[in-house]
C-alpha angles and dihedrals in degrees: 000000000000118000114236091242090055094058112112117240135218139209094283092059093046091050091051093052092046090052089051092049090051088050092052089047089054090049090054096248094118130036122223094265093052091046092053093047093050094044090055090047089051091053089051095044117118104179141032089254091058088055095044092057089054096055098030092112097046129087123243136310092060099156094251119126116258114259112264114257124203115247111271097224143336109292095024115127121223092221095056102222091171129246094299095062102025091122123342104355133278092324095039126128099255120071126175093215128045104216119102111264118209118227107176107295093345126089125200117209117174092340098304116138119217126196135044118324123219108264096229100152097046088049093053091048091051091048090048094052094042095051094036092059095044106038109004146279097275092053090045092054090051091048090053092051089051091049090048090051094050092050090048092050093047091048094049091049091051090049092051091047089051093046091052091046091049093048092049091054092048100051118091112260092012 
């Protein structure tokens, strides 16, 4: 297995380290001569280990990617969107805690949603038949796509609002 320091780098990694070196120069940690030497070495670097030796004595951020961490548990997302957006929004199937959470008159226990669902599919079928019999099948298909887009936009907006509300209640002092 290849060690992380033996992995070859590209221009994006070099650019990130060069930006970090400029930031450290601006903060007074490097003088002009050291900056020039390190920038030349960054341009010649081939592996992560080469870059790591150039920023070893500097505090974070140093431009290097964070070391990869194993996933904490099944269902945990690596980008940590919080419990509200872990998978599918505030009423989605994956929850990071297992106690029922009250949302108005609905209770979520183990990811099960209670209460009436929005009848999106029957609505789209009704729109299709109504428009198909009056204007034509092509226009009906286009109308159904418009209805589906509108439903999707409303649902996405509601999920984002719910996620913000959930995050606000989860943060300390919020």
